[in-house]
Structure formats: structure tokens, C-alpha cells
Backbone bond lengths (Angstrom), bond angles and torsions (degrees), N, CA, C in turn:
res aa  C-N    CA-C-N  psi(-1)  N-CA   C-N-CA  omega(-1)  CA-C   N-CA-C  phi
1 M - - - 1.492 - - 1.494 106.72 -
2 D 1.412 117.90 133.80 1.365 123.91 174.68 1.503 108.02 -91.94
3 F 1.406 113.30 140.79 1.442 120.41 -179.50 1.544 102.74 -110.27
4 H 1.320 111.49 131.25 1.490 119.30 171.15 1.614 110.18 -121.60
5 F 1.301 117.98 110.67 1.430 117.21 -161.47 1.517 109.17 -97.05
6 L 1.399 112.06 145.19 1.332 117.53 -179.41 1.610 113.03 -60.80
7 F 1.291 116.52 -35.68 1.426 123.44 175.57 1.568 106.79 -117.13
8 R 1.371 112.72 131.29 1.375 116.82 -175.63 1.557 113.18 -94.84
9 E 1.351 114.86 -15.05 1.411 117.35 -175.64 1.605 111.11 -124.05
10 S 1.261 116.39 154.92 1.453 121.65 -175.64 1.506 112.99 -66.67
11 A 1.314 123.91 -20.01 1.383 128.36 174.76 1.530 112.76 -54.34
12 A 1.380 115.60 -29.92 1.403 121.42 -175.80 1.568 111.66 -78.63
13 F 1.267 116.93 -5.90 1.507 122.11 -177.54 1.444 111.80 -115.35
14 M 1.292 119.51 127.00 1.390 124.05 177.80 1.614 109.08 -118.18
15 C 1.292 115.45 154.21 1.436 118.00 -171.21 1.491 109.52 -77.28
16 S 1.352 117.76 121.96 1.391 127.11 178.29 1.504 111.75 -86.15
17 S 1.324 115.94 -18.09 1.468 120.36 173.54 1.587 106.84 -139.71
18 G 1.315 116.96 -169.91 1.410 118.22 -178.45 1.430 118.54 -80.18
19 Y 1.459 117.40 -6.77 1.428 117.74 -172.71 1.420 107.31 -135.25
20 A 1.424 115.72 138.92 1.409 120.57 178.95 1.482 117.66 -57.18
21 T 1.372 114.85 -30.52 1.494 121.21 -174.02 1.491 106.58 -72.24
22 D 1.427 119.25 -18.36 1.493 121.76 177.80 1.516 112.13 -94.99
23 M 1.306 118.13 -10.51 1.375 121.95 -177.07 1.457 116.08 -58.07
24 M 1.331 125.33 148.18 1.459 123.22 171.04 1.471 110.13 -113.55
25 F 1.368 115.23 141.19 1.488 123.38 -176.76 1.521 103.33 -122.06
26 N 1.373 113.25 152.41 1.443 118.91 177.45 1.562 105.77 -108.23
27 D 1.397 112.72 129.43 1.485 119.66 164.76 1.536 111.33 -79.55
28 I 1.338 112.12 -178.36 1.482 117.15 -174.52 1.510 113.42 -62.13
29 S 1.351 117.00 -21.17 1.481 120.89 179.80 1.465 113.24 -90.94
30 G 1.383 115.21 0.31 1.448 116.30 -179.16 1.403 114.32 94.07
31 E 1.307 120.88 -19.08 1.485 126.67 -179.84 1.507 114.74 -58.30
32 K 1.239 113.51 141.82 1.464 116.24 -179.77 1.562 112.15 -83.74
33 M 1.331 114.80 138.00 1.459 122.34 173.98 1.544 112.34 -124.22
34 T 1.257 118.64 149.16 1.440 120.70 170.85 1.493 108.86 -74.71
35 A 1.373 116.89 162.31 1.409 119.43 179.64 1.563 110.60 -59.59
36 A 1.305 111.67 -46.01 1.535 116.19 -178.52 1.581 110.39 -56.36
37 A 1.289 117.79 -43.56 1.494 121.41 -179.00 1.562 107.24 -70.47
38 Y 1.271 121.02 -34.90 1.466 124.75 -178.60 1.553 105.05 -64.18
39 F 1.433 118.77 -55.43 1.432 117.70 -174.41 1.553 112.07 -70.42
40 D 1.269 118.13 -33.20 1.484 119.47 176.18 1.538 107.82 -60.63
41 A 1.277 116.07 -46.34 1.497 117.98 179.22 1.615 111.92 -64.85
42 L 1.288 115.52 -40.04 1.457 120.69 -177.56 1.546 108.92 -62.05
43 Y 1.281 117.38 -52.16 1.484 127.12 -178.25 1.551 109.49 -62.69
44 A 1.365 116.52 -44.18 1.425 121.53 -178.64 1.530 111.07 -65.77
45 Q 1.296 119.73 -37.09 1.358 124.93 179.25 1.608 108.38 -69.47
46 R 1.184 118.74 -42.09 1.450 121.78 175.61 1.576 109.49 -58.58
47 N 1.219 115.43 -43.82 1.537 119.81 -179.79 1.482 110.77 -66.82
48 R 1.276 116.12 -38.66 1.555 118.21 176.59 1.472 110.81 -62.62
49 E 1.399 114.95 -41.84 1.528 115.49 -176.19 1.489 108.79 -69.22
50 T 1.367 119.11 -39.97 1.464 122.06 -178.99 1.573 104.55 -63.62
51 Q 1.154 125.00 -53.18 1.471 126.10 178.48 1.522 113.63 -56.03
52 Q 1.301 116.13 -34.38 1.475 116.03 173.30 1.526 111.47 -69.81
53 C 1.323 116.83 -36.76 1.487 119.59 179.38 1.540 106.46 -67.91
54 W 1.300 122.13 -42.57 1.399 124.15 175.22 1.551 112.47 -55.81
55 R 1.353 116.95 -44.29 1.387 120.89 -177.93 1.592 111.54 -65.13
56 Q 1.332 115.69 -30.32 1.439 119.65 -176.68 1.530 113.83 -90.14
57 E 1.326 113.87 3.86 1.518 118.27 -178.65 1.537 108.14 -57.41
58 T 1.272 113.64 152.36 1.484 124.08 170.84 1.527 111.32 -126.74
59 A 1.328 114.39 -173.41 1.465 115.73 -178.82 1.554 111.59 -66.33
60 S 1.361 116.31 -6.46 1.437 116.26 -179.37 1.532 112.47 -77.45
61 A 1.347 115.30 -10.17 1.428 119.70 175.39 1.496 105.38 -66.77
62 H 1.366 123.92 132.33 1.436 118.77 -174.44 1.558 103.28 -159.98
63 Q 1.382 110.90 165.37 1.407 118.80 173.61 1.483 110.77 -67.84
64 Q 1.314 115.78 155.25 1.439 125.13 174.04 1.535 113.46 -139.21
65 A 1.291 112.29 75.30 1.476 122.64 -173.73 1.573 111.88 -50.41
66 D 1.330 113.62 -31.42 1.431 115.33 -175.74 1.529 114.54 -98.50
67 K 1.384 114.55 9.86 1.422 121.70 179.26 1.532 108.18 -71.42
68 F 1.338 117.10 139.33 1.502 120.30 172.72 1.498 106.48 -132.75
69 F 1.335 117.19 150.45 1.394 124.71 174.68 1.543 113.24 -93.73
70 Y 1.392 117.18 -29.89 1.319 118.27 -179.75 1.486 107.28 -144.06
71 P 1.345 124.36 153.21 1.489 122.64 -179.28 1.565 109.53 -65.16
72 A 1.379 112.69 136.52 1.432 116.94 -178.73 1.543 113.26 -70.31
73 G 1.314 111.97 130.77 1.458 118.81 174.09 1.472 121.14 84.79
74 L 1.455 111.10 1.48 1.452 118.25 -179.63 1.491 110.99 -109.34
75 H 1.325 109.44 147.74 1.500 120.05 -176.40 1.481 112.10 -98.51
76 A 1.309 114.93 162.63 1.524 126.18 170.54 1.481 111.86 -133.45
77 L 1.236 119.25 155.15 1.433 127.31 170.97 1.544 108.35 -88.33
78 T 1.336 113.48 121.24 1.421 119.18 -178.96 1.494 110.15 -143.09
79 S 1.369 114.83 -174.74 1.488 119.54 175.00 1.467 108.60 -149.89
80 G 1.370 113.31 155.90 1.521 117.03 -178.93 1.434 107.16 166.61
81 I 1.356 112.92 -162.29 1.489 124.61 -178.22 1.432 110.83 -125.50
82 Q 1.353 120.30 152.04 1.385 123.51 167.82 1.564 111.01 -121.78
83 P 1.342 118.42 89.06 1.462 122.43 -168.87 1.521 113.41 -83.40
84 V 1.238 112.61 161.09 1.483 118.26 167.20 1.554 108.86 -69.56
85 L 1.349 114.26 133.35 1.448 118.21 -175.68 1.504 113.63 -84.43
86 N 1.266 116.00 136.83 1.494 121.34 174.68 1.522 109.20 -80.28
87 P 1.317 115.64 169.80 1.468 118.41 -174.41 1.507 112.22 -67.51
88 Q 1.338 119.61 -28.43 1.449 123.86 177.60 1.516 110.24 -61.93
89 I 1.320 117.04 -48.94 1.384 120.22 -178.68 1.524 112.41 -70.22
90 Q 1.268 117.19 -37.80 1.467 120.42 174.70 1.490 111.15 -54.55
91 S 1.394 115.05 -50.33 1.470 118.84 176.77 1.492 115.74 -62.09
92 L 1.333 115.25 -38.16 1.500 119.06 177.58 1.543 106.93 -58.55
93 L 1.236 119.53 -54.63 1.508 121.57 -176.46 1.541 107.73 -60.26
94 A 1.276 123.78 -39.68 1.442 126.59 177.53 1.528 106.09 -56.99
95 D 1.265 117.60 -50.06 1.405 123.05 -179.64 1.538 113.51 -51.68
96 L 1.321 111.90 -52.70 1.393 122.15 -178.36 1.585 115.54 -61.96
97 R 1.306 112.64 -36.24 1.463 122.32 176.31 1.555 107.32 -68.92
98 G 1.350 118.22 -40.02 1.447 119.57 177.47 1.405 114.86 -68.49
99 L 1.408 118.20 -36.68 1.411 119.65 178.40 1.511 116.55 -69.13
100 T 1.273 115.40 -25.39 1.413 125.71 -173.69 1.608 114.47 -107.19
101 Q 1.305 115.03 3.53 1.449 119.60 -176.70 1.536 110.01 -53.99
102 G 1.272 114.68 126.91 1.509 119.98 177.54 1.495 111.19 82.85
103 D 1.268 122.99 -2.98 1.496 122.23 -176.04 1.557 105.17 -90.69
104 P 1.317 116.05 115.16 1.463 117.76 179.88 1.579 114.96 -70.98
105 L 1.353 111.76 -18.70 1.415 117.77 177.73 1.491 123.69 -75.02
106 A 1.348 111.58 -15.90 1.453 124.97 -179.21 1.435 116.83 -92.99
107 D 1.346 120.31 128.76 1.392 125.81 175.81 1.551 108.53 -118.40
108 V 1.329 115.66 98.88 1.543 123.36 -171.26 1.576 105.25 -101.29
109 M 1.324 117.51 133.61 1.336 122.73 -178.17 1.578 107.83 -64.24
110 R 1.384 114.04 140.50 1.412 119.09 174.50 1.509 112.97 -87.28
111 A 1.285 122.16 144.94 1.382 123.72 -172.59 1.525 111.97 -62.24
112 E 1.362 123.26 -29.41 1.440 122.50 174.73 1.444 116.84 -78.11
113 H 1.367 115.63 -5.94 1.472 121.64 177.49 1.532 111.44 -106.09
114 F 1.325 118.35 1.55 1.443 122.53 -175.66 1.561 111.75 -60.08
115 H 1.270 114.74 133.56 1.466 122.46 -175.67 1.535 107.50 -153.83
116 V 1.328 115.24 156.80 1.450 122.53 165.12 1.480 111.31 -126.44
117 T 1.266 112.50 126.67 1.431 121.97 -168.82 1.556 111.38 -75.69
118 F 1.308 115.30 135.50 1.460 119.62 172.11 1.600 107.74 -92.21
119 L 1.335 113.58 -57.06 1.503 116.76 178.60 1.531 109.53 -155.31
120 P 1.276 117.33 114.46 1.500 121.54 173.34 1.459 106.20 -71.47
121 I 1.380 120.79 143.75 1.434 118.93 -173.21 1.607 110.90 -124.22
122 T 1.281 121.90 -30.72 1.498 120.86 179.96 1.547 107.59 -130.61
123 P 1.306 114.48 160.41 1.441 116.26 165.64 1.544 112.60 -69.49
124 A 1.223 116.85 163.82 1.536 125.64 178.15 1.551 106.93 -76.53
125 R 1.307 119.58 93.95 1.451 122.35 -177.74 1.553 112.24 -145.16
126 Y 1.230 116.74 5.72 1.525 117.66 -174.90 1.555 112.42 -113.31
127 Q 1.305 110.43 149.58 1.489 115.58 175.11 1.511 113.49 -103.69
128 S 1.401 115.94 -23.88 1.488 120.28 174.47 1.550 108.36 -142.10
129 P 1.326 117.38 159.66 1.404 123.12 175.57 1.624 111.85 -58.61
130 Q 1.246 113.96 -31.14 1.486 116.93 -175.33 1.533 111.05 -64.83
131 Q 1.325 117.68 -17.34 1.426 117.75 176.59 1.517 116.72 -82.63
132 L 1.365 116.67 -5.67 1.383 123.60 -178.99 1.595 108.08 -71.56
133 P 1.390 117.81 158.96 1.411 118.94 167.60 1.483 113.37 -62.67
134 A 1.357 122.60 163.75 1.409 123.57 179.33 1.604 109.24 -56.11
135 L 1.403 109.35 135.23 1.437 116.64 -171.01 1.535 116.90 -85.61
136 A 1.312 115.11 -10.81 1.489 119.74 -170.50 1.581 111.29 -53.71
137 G 1.349 117.66 -49.83 1.398 123.04 -179.15 1.607 113.36 -63.17
138 L 1.345 111.87 -39.42 1.508 117.22 176.10 1.449 113.27 -60.03
139 R 1.372 112.00 -46.84 1.506 119.01 -177.53 1.440 111.30 -63.69
140 D 1.309 118.29 -41.86 1.470 124.29 172.74 1.557 113.50 -53.90
141 A 1.358 113.25 -45.48 1.448 120.18 -177.71 1.525 111.99 -62.41
142 F 1.453 111.92 -40.14 1.472 114.58 -176.31 1.487 109.83 -71.48
143 R 1.443 116.04 -43.78 1.476 116.89 178.09 1.461 115.34 -57.80
144 Q 1.348 117.63 -35.40 1.411 121.64 -175.91 1.500 113.41 -81.24
145 N 1.275 116.10 -27.22 1.458 120.92 -171.27 1.557 115.48 -112.44
146 V 1.254 116.68 -21.88 1.422 121.68 174.71 1.546 109.82 -105.38
147 T 1.338 114.09 68.33 1.476 118.30 -172.17 1.529 113.00 -78.27
148 D 1.358 114.18 -20.17 1.453 122.25 174.58 1.514 108.03 -115.36
149 S 1.304 116.40 102.44 1.451 118.74 -172.53 1.623 110.25 -80.92
150 S 1.239 121.06 -8.18 1.408 121.84 -179.58 1.558 109.12 -80.70
151 L 1.321 111.75 137.18 1.527 118.90 176.51 1.447 108.79 -130.82
152 R 1.328 117.83 134.89 1.409 129.48 174.46 1.510 110.65 -130.88
153 V 1.314 114.55 125.38 1.503 121.17 -177.86 1.609 106.87 -122.16
154 D 1.302 114.38 115.40 1.423 122.73 -171.84 1.515 111.26 -107.21
155 A 1.335 115.56 168.23 1.504 122.78 174.07 1.613 110.18 57.61
156 L 1.307 115.19 44.39 1.461 120.78 -176.95 1.545 110.73 -63.68
157 R 1.236 117.29 143.82 1.452 121.62 -177.80 1.554 111.00 -157.27
158 L 1.337 114.54 158.37 1.504 119.00 -179.39 1.466 109.66 -69.45
159 V 1.285 120.82 138.00 1.436 124.97 169.18 1.573 105.20 -131.23
160 A 1.317 111.78 137.23 1.505 115.89 -171.21 1.525 108.08 -112.95
161 L 1.392 114.00 136.06 1.382 120.11 158.24 1.549 110.27 -105.03
162 P 1.286 120.65 169.05 1.502 115.37 -175.80 1.564 114.98 -55.45
163 D 1.338 111.71 -31.57 1.571 115.54 -175.50 1.559 111.61 -123.47
164 Q 1.272 114.05 17.82 1.511 117.61 -175.93 1.548 111.63 -150.45
165 L 1.316 115.98 157.21 1.398 125.22 178.09 1.627 104.95 -120.64
166 L 1.222 117.64 122.45 1.516 121.93 171.98 1.515 112.04 -106.19
167 L 1.332 116.59 160.77 1.411 125.95 167.38 1.478 103.38 -119.29
168 A 1.404 115.76 116.97 1.451 117.40 -174.98 1.542 108.51 -137.31
169 G 1.373 117.21 155.49 1.427 121.22 -176.27 1.493 113.00 -152.77
170 I 1.291 117.18 -160.60 1.502 126.17 -170.04 1.528 103.89 -111.46
171 P 1.397 114.79 122.64 1.441 114.22 179.38 1.440 112.75 -83.75
172 E 1.362 118.02 147.52 1.459 122.30 -178.54 1.554 110.88 -106.06
173 G 1.214 115.69 172.74 1.490 122.96 178.76 1.497 113.47 62.35
174 H 1.283 120.50 -138.25 1.471 126.14 -172.38 1.531 111.28 -95.30
175 A 1.372 116.52 14.59 1.455 119.39 -171.74 1.542 115.32 -55.46
176 V 1.263 117.90 -48.38 1.530 124.16 -176.40 1.544 105.47 -61.17
177 A 1.295 120.39 -51.94 1.441 123.97 -174.47 1.587 106.77 -63.11
178 Q 1.299 116.95 -47.51 1.469 120.76 -179.00 1.560 113.41 -60.56
179 R 1.289 113.87 -38.94 1.514 117.41 175.48 1.524 111.66 -62.03
180 A 1.287 113.50 -49.21 1.475 121.70 177.71 1.526 109.58 -58.43
181 S 1.245 116.63 -49.35 1.507 118.07 -178.54 1.481 112.38 -64.76
182 C 1.327 117.62 -38.30 1.484 118.48 177.35 1.466 112.78 -68.46
183 W 1.406 119.11 -39.32 1.369 122.12 174.49 1.466 111.92 -57.58
184 N 1.344 120.15 -50.02 1.460 122.26 179.51 1.503 113.22 -58.45
185 A 1.305 114.85 -39.07 1.504 118.85 -179.93 1.508 111.24 -64.55
186 L 1.378 118.80 -44.29 1.411 120.94 179.29 1.548 112.31 -70.34
187 L 1.255 117.93 -27.29 1.490 120.15 173.94 1.535 112.90 -65.44
188 S 1.398 113.35 -27.63 1.437 116.31 179.76 1.515 112.20 -81.99
189 L 1.337 120.82 -6.43 1.417 122.10 -174.43 1.572 105.93 -100.69
190 E 1.338 117.30 117.87 1.363 122.83 -175.07 1.454 114.82 -55.27
191 E 1.362 118.38 -40.53 1.491 122.34 -176.80 1.556 113.03 -72.86
192 W 1.370 114.73 -13.35 1.493 117.03 -178.39 1.512 116.02 -114.43
193 R 1.342 111.95 -19.01 1.467 116.81 -173.23 1.540 113.28 -55.80
194 D 1.390 117.52 -51.74 1.497 120.50 -177.00 1.502 110.06 -65.78
195 L 1.313 117.79 -37.20 1.450 120.75 -179.82 1.463 107.08 -61.06
196 L 1.298 118.78 -50.79 1.454 122.13 -177.51 1.506 115.11 -60.05
197 L 1.334 116.43 -44.04 1.380 122.53 174.17 1.524 115.62 -62.08
198 Q 1.424 115.89 -42.16 1.422 118.72 171.52 1.488 116.63 -58.82
199 R 1.322 112.66 -44.14 1.538 117.21 176.06 1.494 116.73 -58.29
200 H 1.416 117.57 -27.34 1.342 122.59 -179.83 1.548 116.41 -112.06
201 G 1.383 112.15 28.42 1.446 116.85 173.98 1.553 116.17 63.90
202 G 1.341 115.52 19.89 1.455 117.42 175.08 1.503 112.89 97.12
203 K 1.315 116.18 -7.64 1.565 119.13 -178.51 1.518 105.39 -68.80
204 T 1.359 110.07 146.01 1.432 120.22 -172.66 1.571 108.26 -102.93
205 T 1.323 113.52 1.17 1.527 116.32 177.74 1.472 107.93 -126.88
206 P 1.303 115.45 158.36 1.559 116.12 -168.12 1.568 108.18 -80.08
207 P 1.321 115.54 168.29 1.429 122.13 -178.72 1.514 113.00 -62.24
208 E 1.416 113.30 142.13 1.394 114.85 177.11 1.521 116.02 -83.84
209 Y 1.241 118.16 -31.91 1.519 121.62 -175.84 1.514 112.67 -73.09
210 W 1.344 112.69 143.71 1.417 117.81 169.95 1.585 106.05 -114.79
211 H 1.323 114.54 99.63 1.473 115.16 -160.51 1.573 105.83 -153.96
212 T 1.351 107.16 174.11 1.490 121.56 160.40 1.546 105.95 -134.85
213 T 1.377 110.23 157.98 1.453 116.80 178.21 1.528 106.54 -98.32
214 L 1.321 114.43 115.02 1.499 118.67 179.38 1.529 113.73 -82.07
215 L 1.324 118.03 -33.27 1.469 120.15 -177.56 1.541 109.71 -147.27
216 R 1.368 113.61 136.43 1.391 120.38 173.58 1.526 104.61 -120.86
217 Y 1.382 117.11 144.82 1.445 119.82 -173.96 1.574 107.84 -131.80
218 R 1.306 113.66 124.20 1.451 117.01 179.69 1.603 115.17 -78.82
219 S 1.308 110.12 74.34 1.400 121.69 178.44 1.545 106.57 -163.29
220 T 1.338 111.64 168.21 1.536 110.83 -179.34 1.492 110.58 -75.12
221 S 1.331 121.60 -9.48 1.459 125.09 172.36 1.475 111.52 -156.29
222 L 1.314 119.12 169.09 1.495 122.91 174.95 1.429 114.25 -67.45
223 P 1.280 122.98 157.92 1.454 123.48 174.51 1.525 108.49 -73.58
224 D 1.320 117.58 167.81 1.436 124.31 -178.07 1.507 112.32 -58.38
225 T 1.472 115.21 -36.91 1.402 114.45 -175.40 1.528 111.85 -66.12
226 L 1.303 118.92 -36.53 1.479 124.00 179.92 1.482 109.55 -75.03
227 K 1.327 121.29 -39.28 1.459 124.83 172.72 1.499 110.67 -52.60
228 S 1.278 117.50 -51.47 1.472 125.78 179.17 1.508 110.52 -59.13
229 Y 1.304 117.35 -44.49 1.402 120.04 179.29 1.478 113.13 -63.52
230 F 1.258 114.41 -40.16 1.491 119.65 178.36 1.499 111.02 -64.73
231 T 1.349 118.07 -47.79 1.513 124.26 177.73 1.511 108.57 -59.20
232 D 1.232 120.32 -35.46 1.510 120.25 -176.94 1.479 111.17 -78.40
233 N 1.298 117.68 -18.13 1.541 121.79 -168.74 1.547 111.56 -121.76
234 M 1.338 120.68 -5.18 1.428 122.20 -167.00 1.547 105.83 -63.19
235 H 1.215 128.19 -24.03 1.458 126.09 -170.75 1.581 108.57 -97.81
236 R 1.417 115.60 -4.26 1.434 115.28 178.20 1.543 112.04 -73.05
237 R 1.305 113.71 164.01 1.539 115.36 171.77 1.453 106.44 -128.67
238 Y 1.343 113.56 144.63 1.471 122.57 -167.89 1.539 108.78 -116.67
239 G 1.337 116.99 34.94 1.330 120.62 173.80 1.491 121.07 70.82
240 A 1.261 121.82 -148.14 1.521 123.25 179.51 1.513 111.97 -134.53
241 I 1.302 115.44 160.78 1.456 122.72 178.86 1.588 106.59 -137.56
242 S 1.386 111.89 153.10 1.420 112.07 -178.35 1.516 105.45 -150.02
243 G 1.334 114.95 161.87 1.520 119.81 -178.65 1.547 107.98 177.20
244 D 1.319 110.13 174.54 1.444 116.79 174.56 1.468 118.48 -89.63
245 I 1.249 122.66 131.94 1.492 125.45 -176.58 1.518 106.04 -67.94
246 R 1.401 113.64 132.76 1.347 120.49 175.72 1.460 110.78 -131.99
247 L 1.396 115.13 150.31 1.505 121.21 178.36 1.525 102.28 -97.97
248 V 1.339 117.69 122.00 1.482 126.09 -170.58 1.557 111.57 -132.15
249 F 1.302 109.99 146.47 1.484 120.22 167.99 1.478 109.82 -105.03
250 A 1.360 114.64 109.18 1.439 116.47 -168.50 1.525 114.63 -148.05
251 F 1.368 113.95 164.16 1.448 119.63 170.48 1.602 108.09 -67.65
252 Y 1.309 117.34 168.45 1.376 122.73 179.67 1.549 114.25 -53.05
253 N 1.358 116.21 -33.83 1.383 121.68 -173.88 1.567 112.90 -99.38
254 W 1.278 113.46 8.23 1.472 119.76 179.41 1.552 109.94 64.73
255 A 1.289 121.47 32.19 1.407 120.40 169.76 1.522 110.47 -78.36
256 Y 1.299 115.91 126.28 1.448 123.43 -177.82 1.560 113.91 50.90
257 P 1.367 116.36 59.19 1.472 117.04 179.67 1.481 112.86 -69.31
258 E 1.255 118.48 146.14 1.560 123.81 176.32 1.508 104.44 -106.41
259 T 1.368 115.14 120.49 1.426 119.60 178.64 1.519 106.79 -73.62
260 I 1.387 116.82 136.61 1.439 127.54 169.78 1.522 107.92 -96.51
261 T 1.270 117.99 113.94 1.486 123.63 -178.84 1.546 111.56 -60.04
262 V 1.334 116.81 128.23 1.476 115.89 177.33 1.549 107.75 -104.21
């Protein structure tokens, strides 16, 4: 069954109780869904769309050795957690490294850089934090809207884009409401609004997924080995992760992130 949602972004949903797992979401028909059902359907729909894209590939699918996802050597302002990894995730990362060993087109996340994003804020365009706009308004927005800095994401599973593999799950607690509230606060700040919109491709509502990107591949799509691995493991669950939300100045992969004190 395909789900077409009345609201496509998490800003449209506010917490009706203290816990995301108790939240109710509306689908296009107005029927109520639990948060777990909503995110399960959201991620499953993305996987179906990606698999359909893979099936429709032609000979035009090709390697792009010069393709890049983010500018080399430039930082962005973002926020998220760096959790302790459970054994399932450690094994998953080891599998991906093994499958792509010696492949120069594959960019696999290193365990020490593992993170889950709360809210990306700017594009990657800075060499030092001193190049950022004044941080006072941003700090105030975080203090006022991220009142619970703990973030737990459960029921982690693989989600595929044509050229990437994500690990995504279901946020607990006030996370959805806090992300939406923080997003709206930043949109109201003149010095941050345009940067936020640029980072998110002009979208006026916050990202839906609660995820990290495990693998990026410089091609129009993943190679057959990775497609097969995804198909074999797409229904697995990789447990939960948790940590404290930090505001950071970092490369796209969170190598050597610099914490911005809030």
C-alpha cells in the first residue's frame, strides 16, 4: 500500500503527548496514524521508490568519478548526536567497508564519525567558525526550543536512495516537536533564514527523516553488490542509539566536529 501524506514534513506535526511513540499523525485521508506507523510507511515508501528507480535503470547509469556530495574541505553549521554504537551498527559498518574495499567511488562512514542529525542549519561553505553570522540569535533559538537535549532514535533500519544508503529510525520523546519549533525559530531570524533554506533546497518545512548517511557512491546508482546487500537486509532492525544534541561546526561527515557552546 502506498502512503501519500497530507503533510510531507515533520514541522506539520506537533507532540500531542510527551512521547513520539504516542503521537498521532494524519494521512491524506485524515485517518490517524501512530508515529511508528507513520515513519515505517515513510521509509518503506522511499525504499519502494528507490527500488523502482533501480529497476528502470538503463545503460545511461554510469560512474561519476568527479561527482561530489559536499565541497571538499568546507564546513557547515549543523546539530545532532554522536552516540555510542551498538554491536548491530558496528557490524553493519564493517559489512559496508568489506563490500566496498578498494572501491574509490564509495564513501563509507567511519565509526568514529558516526552521528545522527537533529537539524542541519547552513550549507558547507565555511573554513572557520569566524565566518559564520553572529551566533547570539541562534544560541537563543536553541536554548528556547531544544529544552530537552537528549535524543533517542529507535527501530533503526536501512533506507536507500539511488546512490546512498541511510540508517533511519523513529525518534522518541519531544524530538519531532523540538525540531519543528527550532526550525520555525530560525526561519524568523533574518541572518539565518536564507542559509537554512539554502541548506534544505528551498523547502520551507524541516526534514522528515531521522537518519545518518552510511554510504555515498559517486555514480548515478549503487553497484549491484550494494543493491543486493540492501535488498537482503532492508527488513532488519539495528536497535537504537541515543545521545545529547550538540550544535557543531563540522565537515559533512562529522570528522573533527567543533562544538558551538549554547
